[in-house]
C-alpha positions as CSV (number, residue, x, y, z in Angstrom):
1,M,95.2,85.5,53.4
2,K,95.3,87.6,50.2
3,K,93.6,90.9,49.6
4,G,90.7,90.6,47.4
5,T,89.3,87.4,49.2
6,K,86.3,87.3,51.5
7,L,88.6,85.7,54.2
8,Y,90.9,88.8,54.2
9,A,88.0,91.2,54.6
10,V,86.4,89.1,57.4
11,F,89.5,88.4,59.5
12,K,91.0,91.9,58.9
13,L,87.6,93.5,59.7
14,K,87.7,95.5,56.5
15,C,85.1,96.9,54.1
16,P,84.0,94.2,51.7
17,R,84.0,96.2,48.8
18,C,87.4,98.1,48.8
19,Q,89.1,96.2,51.6
20,N,91.0,99.2,52.7
21,G,88.5,100.8,55.2
22,D,87.8,99.5,58.7
23,L,84.5,98.2,59.7
24,F,84.9,99.3,63.3
25,K,86.2,102.4,64.6
26,Y,88.3,100.8,67.3
27,K,90.7,97.8,66.5
28,N,90.7,96.5,70.0
29,S,87.9,94.0,70.3
30,Y,88.3,94.1,74.1
31,R,87.8,97.8,74.6
32,F,84.3,97.1,76.2
33,K,82.9,100.6,76.0
34,D,83.1,100.6,72.4
35,I,82.8,96.9,71.2
36,T,79.9,97.6,69.0
37,T,81.0,101.0,67.6
38,M,81.1,100.7,63.7
39,Y,81.5,103.3,61.0
40,D,78.2,104.2,59.3
41,K,80.1,104.2,56.0
42,C,83.4,103.0,54.8
43,P,86.0,105.8,55.3
44,E,87.7,104.7,52.0
45,C,84.9,104.1,49.4
46,G,81.8,105.3,51.2
47,L,80.0,102.0,51.2
48,K,77.0,102.2,53.6
49,Y,77.5,99.3,56.1
50,E,73.9,98.9,57.4
51,Q,72.2,98.4,54.0
52,E,68.7,98.8,55.5
53,P,67.2,99.2,59.0
54,G,67.9,96.0,61.0
55,F,70.3,94.6,58.5
56,F,72.8,93.3,61.0
57,Y,70.1,91.2,62.8
58,G,71.1,88.4,60.2
59,A,74.4,88.5,61.7
60,M,72.9,87.0,64.9
61,Y,72.4,83.7,62.9
62,V,76.0,83.8,61.7
63,S,77.1,84.3,65.4
64,Y,74.9,81.4,66.5
65,A,76.6,79.2,63.9
66,L,80.0,80.2,64.9
67,T,79.3,79.6,68.5
68,V,77.8,76.1,67.9
69,G,80.7,75.3,65.7
70,L,83.2,76.5,68.3
71,W,81.2,74.5,71.0
72,V,81.1,71.2,69.1
73,T,84.9,71.6,68.4
74,L,85.8,72.3,72.0
75,A,83.7,69.3,73.1
76,I,85.1,66.9,70.6
77,A,88.8,68.1,71.4
78,I,88.2,67.8,75.2
79,F,86.4,64.6,75.3
80,T,88.7,63.1,72.9
81,F,91.9,63.9,74.5
82,Y,90.9,64.2,78.2
83,N,88.8,62.2,80.6
84,M,86.8,65.2,81.9
85,S,83.6,65.5,83.9
86,P,80.7,67.1,81.9
87,W,80.6,70.0,84.6
88,L,84.3,71.0,84.2
89,F,83.7,70.9,80.4
90,L,80.6,73.2,80.7
91,G,82.6,75.6,83.0
92,I,85.5,75.7,80.4
93,G,83.2,76.0,77.5
94,V,81.1,78.7,79.0
95,T,84.3,80.7,79.9
96,A,85.7,80.3,76.5
97,L,82.7,81.5,74.8
98,F,82.3,84.4,77.2
99,L,85.9,85.5,76.6
100,L,85.5,85.2,72.8
101,L,82.2,87.0,72.6
102,P,83.6,90.5,71.3
103,V,85.6,88.7,68.6
104,I,82.6,86.5,67.6
105,Y,80.5,89.4,67.4
106,R,82.7,91.4,65.1
107,I,83.4,88.5,62.8
108,S,79.7,87.6,62.5
109,R,79.1,91.1,61.4
110,A,82.0,91.1,58.9
111,I,80.6,87.7,57.5
112,W,77.3,89.0,57.1
113,L,78.2,91.9,55.3
114,N,80.5,90.0,53.1
115,I,77.7,87.7,51.9
116,F,75.9,90.7,50.3
117,V,78.9,92.7,49.2
118,N,81.6,91.7,46.7
119,Y,85.2,93.1,46.3
120,K,85.6,95.7,43.6
121,P,89.3,97.0,43.3
122,G,90.0,100.6,42.5
123,I,86.7,101.9,44.1
124,S,87.0,105.3,45.9
125,E,84.8,108.0,46.8
């Protein structure tokens, strides 16, 4: 992934405008007390992350799409390569999604923000 691309900003959880500042205060997605703690503004360029009240409600749709995509991929992989009971698949799928919940949450917010903000090199406060 190259700096300046949307994928860089999404997977590195960086500001979509400058791609230097972090979106979340804590890098560890599994620090359960602070999973949702985001900066209000980019520490580097000052971009306000929550563009309007309720801005990140749209990230729920992205999260839903990611979850469905992951679930379908897991189902195809498991039922193609293994002869497994549907109940075992359900248990594995729910466990996998539960363990990936913090990562999906953060990536969906990054994707949602990147839909509306473009990269502008050389921006600073």
